[in-house]
C-alpha positions as semicolon CSV with decimal commas, in nm:
position;residue;x (nm);y (nm);z (nm)
1;M;0,738;1,464;-0,301
2;T;0,933;1,181;-0,383
3;P;1,015;1,013;-0,150
4;P;1,345;0,823;-0,157
5;Y;1,420;0,539;-0,333
6;V;1,571;0,187;-0,118
7;A;1,901;0,071;-0,254
8;G;1,898;-0,350;-0,272
9;P;1,907;-0,627;-0,184
10;L;1,599;-0,656;-0,116
11;R;1,595;-0,801;0,284
12;L;1,345;-0,907;0,527
13;E;1,463;-0,958;0,827
14;P;1,362;-1,150;1,105
15;F;1,128;-1,019;1,401
16;A;1,017;-1,158;1,740
17;A;0,596;-1,000;1,653
18;L;0,337;-0,860;1,884
19;M;-0,018;-1,060;1,781
20;L;-0,344;-0,905;1,892
21;T;-0,588;-1,202;2,021
22;P;-0,890;-1,260;1,740
23;N;-1,108;-1,076;1,935
24;R;-0,865;-0,746;1,872
25;V;-0,817;-0,762;1,538
26;G;-0,983;-0,543;1,306
27;N;-1,215;-0,456;1,592
28;P;-1,319;-0,109;1,560
29;S;-1,169;-0,043;1,879
30;T;-0,868;-0,202;1,859
31;G;-0,784;0,147;1,686
32;R;-0,809;0,347;1,970
33;A;-0,473;0,147;2,149
34;F;-0,283;0,316;1,874
35;A;-0,473;0,628;1,932
36;R;-0,286;0,973;2,157
37;P;-0,060;1,022;2,325
38;Y;0,133;0,783;2,141
39;K;0,392;0,814;2,371
40;D;0,186;0,547;2,613
41;V;0,114;0,304;2,289
42;S;0,415;0,080;2,365
43;A;0,295;0,104;2,823
44;R;-0,119;0,015;2,635
45;L;0,026;-0,307;2,441
46;L;0,208;-0,417;2,779
47;R;-0,095;-0,396;2,974
48;W;-0,310;-0,563;2,706
49;Q;-0,036;-0,857;2,745
50;A;-0,042;-0,864;3,107
51;R;-0,427;-0,902;3,006
52;G;-0,408;-1,148;2,737
53;F;-0,481;-0,902;2,475
54;V;-0,194;-0,965;2,303
55;R;0,087;-1,243;2,220
56;A;0,454;-1,205;2,200
57;D;0,674;-1,435;1,995
58;Q;0,988;-1,440;2,238
59;E;1,202;-1,543;1,915
60;P;1,214;-1,396;1,585
61;A;1,089;-1,508;1,347
62;L;0,934;-1,425;0,894
63;Y;0,613;-1,450;0,936
64;L;0,399;-1,639;0,605
65;H;0,092;-1,456;0,622
66;E;-0,244;-1,545;0,450
67;Y;-0,570;-1,380;0,472
68;S;-0,880;-1,422;0,309
69;S;-1,112;-1,144;0,328
70;A;-1,460;-1,134;0,027
71;G;-1,368;-1,445;-0,133
72;M;-0,961;-1,349;-0,230
73;T;-0,673;-1,545;-0,028
74;V;-0,395;-1,335;-0,036
75;R;0,007;-1,505;0,096
76;G;0,249;-1,297;0,212
77;L;0,613;-1,289;0,342
78;V;0,607;-1,017;0,686
79;G;0,984;-0,896;0,793
80;A;1,190;-0,600;0,935
81;L;1,218;-0,438;0,554
82;D;1,552;-0,325;0,560
83;V;1,619;0,060;0,428
84;S;1,930;0,152;0,579
85;R;2,070;0,220;0,209
86;R;1,998;0,441;-0,049
87;A;2,012;0,420;-0,453
88;A;2,193;0,611;-0,664
89;R;2,151;0,475;-0,981
90;A;1,760;0,337;-1,087
91;E;1,907;0,004;-1,128
92;D;2,002;0,024;-0,727
93;R;1,634;0,001;-0,661
94;A;1,502;-0,217;-0,479
95;I;1,186;-0,083;-0,365
96;L;0,954;0,105;-0,583
97;P;0,704;0,409;-0,477
98;H;0,419;0,484;-0,762
99;E;0,265;0,748;-0,593
100;G;0,394;1,092;-0,446
101;I;0,411;1,159;-0,074
102;H;0,277;1,477;0,183
103;P;0,596;1,575;0,336
104;A;0,436;1,681;0,705
105;Q;0,202;1,375;0,658
106;A;0,519;1,156;0,646
107;D;0,700;1,332;0,934
108;D;0,381;1,275;1,137
109;L;0,340;0,942;1,095
110;A;0,764;0,913;1,160
111;D;0,715;1,111;1,513
112;R;0,424;0,876;1,599
113;M;0,611;0,585;1,506
114;E;0,917;0,696;1,695
115;E;0,635;0,796;2,012
116;M;0,522;0,496;1,963
117;Q;0,810;0,253;1,973
118;L;0,583;0,048;1,738
119;N;0,561;-0,041;1,360
120;P;0,209;-0,080;1,436
121;A;0,157;-0,226;1,092
122;P;0,322;-0,345;0,799
123;I;0,325;-0,123;0,424
124;L;0,203;-0,417;0,152
125;L;0,434;-0,413;-0,105
126;V;0,439;-0,621;-0,459
127;H;0,660;-0,841;-0,648
128;Q;0,668;-1,142;-0,887
129;G;0,856;-1,436;-0,638
130;T;1,093;-1,700;-0,810
131;A;0,993;-2,042;-0,854
132;P;1,230;-2,174;-0,554
133;L;1,056;-1,889;-0,344
134;R;0,729;-1,971;-0,404
135;D;0,804;-2,365;-0,352
136;L;0,929;-2,256;-0,011
137;H;0,606;-2,077;0,052
138;D;0,402;-2,391;-0,035
139;K;0,596;-2,629;0,173
140;V;0,519;-2,407;0,450
141;A;0,174;-2,350;0,447
142;A;0,140;-2,720;0,402
143;G;0,225;-2,741;0,768
144;E;0,036;-2,678;1,055
145;P;0,006;-2,330;1,117
146;A;0,063;-2,169;1,460
147;H;-0,164;-1,924;1,462
148;A;-0,517;-1,987;1,271
149;F;-0,845;-1,763;1,334
150;S;-1,142;-1,513;1,227
151;D;-1,094;-1,171;1,386
152;R;-1,400;-0,966;1,398
153;G;-1,383;-0,798;1,053
154;G;-1,445;-1,112;0,926
155;Q;-1,105;-1,238;0,752
156;E;-1,022;-1,504;0,831
157;H;-0,582;-1,567;0,939
158;R;-0,310;-1,817;0,878
159;I;0,012;-1,717;1,017
160;W;0,327;-1,993;1,021
161;A;0,621;-1,840;1,180
162;I;0,996;-1,913;0,961
163;R;1,324;-1,951;1,194
164;D;1,505;-2,269;1,009
165;A;1,901;-2,159;0,853
166;A;1,775;-2,324;0,569
167;S;1,455;-2,178;0,517
168;L;1,571;-1,776;0,581
169;A;1,856;-1,803;0,404
170;T;1,626;-1,946;0,092
171;I;1,434;-1,613;0,129
172;A;1,732;-1,378;0,170
173;E;1,910;-1,605;-0,155
174;Q;1,589;-1,502;-0,351
175;L;1,509;-1,189;-0,201
176;A;1,816;-1,012;-0,326
177;D;1,796;-0,923;-0,645
178;S;1,410;-0,835;-0,643
179;Q;1,218;-0,584;-0,713
180;A;0,923;-0,465;-0,452
181;L;0,640;-0,230;-0,586
182;I;0,461;-0,040;-0,327
183;A;0,124;-0,182;-0,290
184;D;-0,015;0,003;-0,002
185;G;0,141;0,257;0,240
186;H;0,350;0,503;0,094
187;H;0,367;0,750;0,394
188;R;0,474;0,491;0,632
189;Y;0,729;0,420;0,395
190;A;0,876;0,766;0,415
191;A;0,815;0,731;0,742
192;Y;1,062;0,474;0,742
193;L;1,326;0,668;0,618
194;R;1,249;0,953;0,787
195;L;1,288;0,784;1,148
196;Q;1,620;0,561;0,983
197;R;1,802;0,906;0,869
198;R;1,709;1,046;1,225
199;L;1,822;0,813;1,432
200;A;2,131;0,699;1,253
201;G;2,425;0,547;1,423
202;T;2,529;0,292;1,626
203;P;2,349;0,214;1,994
204;A;2,592;-0,043;2,096
205;Q;2,897;-0,241;2,016
206;G;2,783;-0,502;1,734
207;T;2,451;-0,364;1,678
208;R;2,210;-0,133;1,455
209;P;1,912;0,106;1,504
210;P;1,550;-0,060;1,498
211;T;1,450;0,182;1,298
212;D;1,710;0,107;1,015
213;L;1,418;-0,158;0,964
214;G;1,048;-0,129;0,894
215;L;0,766;-0,335;0,916
216;A;0,635;-0,511;0,534
217;M;0,451;-0,774;0,376
218;L;0,549;-0,900;0,038
219;V;0,303;-1,034;-0,156
220;D;0,352;-1,267;-0,454
221;Q;0,121;-1,075;-0,722
222;E;0,149;-1,373;-0,988
223;A;0,088;-1,648;-0,693
224;T;-0,193;-1,447;-0,491
225;P;-0,209;-1,190;-0,588
226;L;-0,404;-0,788;-0,461
227;F;-0,646;-0,729;-0,706
228;L;-0,604;-0,329;-0,831
229;G;-0,929;-0,136;-0,820
230;P;-1,012;0,183;-0,961
231;I;-1,083;0,537;-0,748
232;H;-1,329;0,741;-0,931
233;R;-1,313;1,165;-0,858
234;T;-1,615;1,402;-0,792
235;L;-1,481;1,754;-0,970
236;S;-1,679;1,996;-0,791
237;G;-1,702;2,340;-0,955
238;T;-1,693;2,218;-1,278
239;S;-1,945;2,112;-1,516
240;L;-1,991;1,855;-1,831
241;D;-1,993;2,162;-2,069
242;D;-1,655;2,263;-1,887
243;L;-1,513;1,891;-1,978
244;R;-1,659;1,926;-2,310
245;D;-1,432;2,214;-2,381
246;A;-1,145;2,100;-2,216
247;A;-1,189;1,768;-2,400
248;E;-1,222;1,979;-2,748
249;S;-0,964;2,151;-2,713
250;L;-0,672;1,894;-2,640
251;G;-0,811;1,709;-2,975
252;L;-1,008;1,441;-2,782
253;D;-1,312;1,314;-2,845
254;Y;-1,613;1,329;-2,647
255;R;-1,961;1,245;-2,722
256;L;-2,302;1,201;-2,488
257;H;-2,427;0,877;-2,414
258;T;-2,629;0,695;-2,210
259;Q;-2,598;0,560;-1,890
260;A;-2,549;0,210;-1,963
261;D;-2,299;0,293;-2,324
262;A;-2,130;0,536;-2,127
263;V;-2,051;0,235;-1,805
264;A;-1,973;0,010;-2,101
265;A;-1,739;0,186;-2,260
266;L;-1,507;0,252;-1,936
267;S;-1,168;0,090;-2,036
268;A;-0,806;0,177;-2,036
269;Q;-0,849;0,406;-2,280
270;R;-1,239;0,600;-2,188
271;L;-1,320;0,759;-1,921
272;A;-1,706;0,793;-1,827
273;A;-1,873;1,130;-1,675
274;T;-2,177;1,250;-1,564
275;D;-2,380;1,537;-1,374
276;G;-2,610;1,291;-1,270
277;E;-2,808;1,368;-1,566
278;R;-2,608;1,330;-1,860
279;W;-2,338;1,067;-1,936
280;A;-2,044;1,185;-2,183
281;V;-1,716;0,911;-2,237
282;I;-1,426;1,090;-2,356
283;T;-1,126;0,890;-2,504
284;L;-0,797;0,979;-2,423
285;G;-0,583;0,857;-2,722
286;I;-0,303;0,767;-2,502
287;G;-0,041;0,508;-2,552
288;P;-0,030;0,166;-2,375
289;D;0,315;0,325;-2,121
290;E;0,031;0,610;-1,994
291;A;-0,224;0,531;-1,705
292;A;-0,541;0,728;-1,733
293;V;-0,572;0,903;-1,412
294;E;-0,225;1,067;-1,540
295;A;-0,419;1,191;-1,882
296;L;-0,672;1,305;-1,627
297;H;-0,508;1,516;-1,390
298;R;-0,197;1,630;-1,645
299;R;-0,372;1,716;-1,923
300;I;-0,754;1,734;-1,910
301;L;-0,785;1,950;-1,526
302;P;-0,545;2,197;-1,654
303;A;-0,695;2,232;-1,951
304;L;-1,064;2,337;-1,813
305;P;-1,190;2,699;-1,800
306;H;-1,379;2,646;-1,447
307;G;-1,239;2,442;-1,161
308;P;-1,195;2,185;-1,024
309;T;-1,266;2,369;-0,650
310;S;-1,179;2,053;-0,471
311;I;-1,162;1,655;-0,572
312;A;-1,342;1,391;-0,403
313;Y;-1,236;1,062;-0,405
314;H;-1,438;0,683;-0,403
315;H;-1,402;0,363;-0,418
316;T;-1,710;0,226;-0,548
317;V;-1,914;0,379;-0,854
318;D;-2,248;0,482;-0,612
319;D;-2,058;0,713;-0,410
320;A;-1,872;0,865;-0,680
321;L;-2,255;0,919;-0,825
322;G;-2,399;1,016;-0,505
323;G;-2,188;1,316;-0,541
324;A;-2,323;1,411;-0,893
325;R;-2,484;1,738;-0,963
326;P;-2,498;1,965;-1,252
327;E;-2,227;2,216;-1,076
328;A;-2,046;1,876;-0,964
329;I;-1,928;1,591;-1,267
330;S;-1,820;1,281;-1,122
331;V;-1,576;1,114;-1,330
332;L;-1,543;0,692;-1,350
333;M;-1,196;0,586;-1,377
334;P;-1,090;0,272;-1,507
335;A;-0,828;0,017;-1,272
336;P;-0,506;0,094;-1,418
337;S;-0,313;-0,298;-1,464
338;V;-0,051;-0,408;-1,216
339;E;0,191;-0,431;-1,492
340;L;0,117;-0,082;-1,588
341;V;0,224;0,105;-1,246
342;L;0,524;-0,085;-1,248
343;R;0,626;0,010;-1,590
344;V;0,569;0,386;-1,454
345;A;0,773;0,294;-1,132
346;A;1,019;0,123;-1,344
347;A;1,037;0,429;-1,567
348;D;1,073;0,724;-1,216
349;R;0,702;0,873;-1,279
350;L;0,486;0,876;-1,012
351;L;0,097;0,878;-1,087
352;P;-0,141;1,144;-0,948
353;E;-0,270;1,101;-0,588
354;K;-0,485;0,858;-0,498
355;A;-0,452;0,631;-0,843
356;T;-0,451;0,266;-0,711
357;S;-0,660;0,123;-0,466
358;F;-0,522;-0,284;-0,347
359;Q;-0,726;-0,496;-0,233
360;P;-0,796;-0,664;0,081
361;K;-0,563;-0,532;0,280
362;P;-0,493;-0,719;0,624
363;S;-0,697;-0,627;0,956
364;L;-0,494;-0,406;1,233
365;G;-0,332;-0,559;1,451
366;V;-0,233;-0,923;1,301
367;L;0,130;-0,877;1,348
368;I;0,287;-0,589;1,509
369;R;0,707;-0,477;1,563
370;S;0,810;-0,315;1,856
371;L;1,090;-0,144;1,821
372;R;1,193;-0,174;2,196
373;D;1,534;-0,364;2,260
374;A;1,485;-0,433;1,902
375;S;1,882;-0,374;1,750
376;V;2,001;-0,575;1,503
377;A;2,327;-0,749;1,398
378;P;2,485;-0,509;1,104
379;S;2,441;-0,613;0,786
């Protein structure tokens, strides 16, 4: 289903962050701190804080978070995203999802956050920042960071806390008319909206519930872009001959190639497929506003004479090819451009499940938002 649309103005509110110490960030054992029973997570973090494993800011801030991984550096603004308003018209939308969500999964995540009383990690949003906002980011990043460290997973982090009224006012003004695309975290976004509806009301005079907000990181895709990679497929119960029959029934060009030529032909207009022995290329004949993954799932798969009985998803070509065999073909996908994903989202369409892979994502535990004693003043 389509998650609801948050209405503008786009607002990131200051919050008092919890931060795991560097030896806990990116540490595989850290995930256990956020595991069942979820109602005990806050108490666990308090125990970690007493042992020096968690740092807690005493004053709310917006945080400029810069992280580097695998030769890429990403910088984004982390704050509490206002999700309290719903858009009635397309032009009112502030947040644009591009994938659908499973309601049960969103409900489960909302239950977890309510039990944990935490937003354990920010969702990732991308937008095109304004010149004044980029200038402010550069000015902040030119100063000494409040925190700078390498985590256990190899990511390098620098964090600046923004608290001065002038900078916060500039950020609010420059973000107000923005639209942001969800790069990662569609189900957590939907969980934020469920919690907001579930716990709507005024907890105390002059405040509103902390669930009116959800943790988010907003990345300027023009300044320090995330990499958008493809997610390949393995179609079980389907043969390369089935794929040929489907393509020909749709009037699409299907040709056998060598492996090298098939991989080289992969593009926004072409898919490459293999059963581990033979290789084929399908020319999709799609327009500039349609993604290859849409053509595969909405036209080719329904036309298959057999299968697929299941679909497996792979972030690397090697993983995809590992599943190729005569009765399970691997389909190598091109990555859609960010501009195309934005056009799809702006047109109120959703891409099929696992259509995009924005990378790199920040390690778990860098910035956490507590929902305890976090009621905020009304806008």
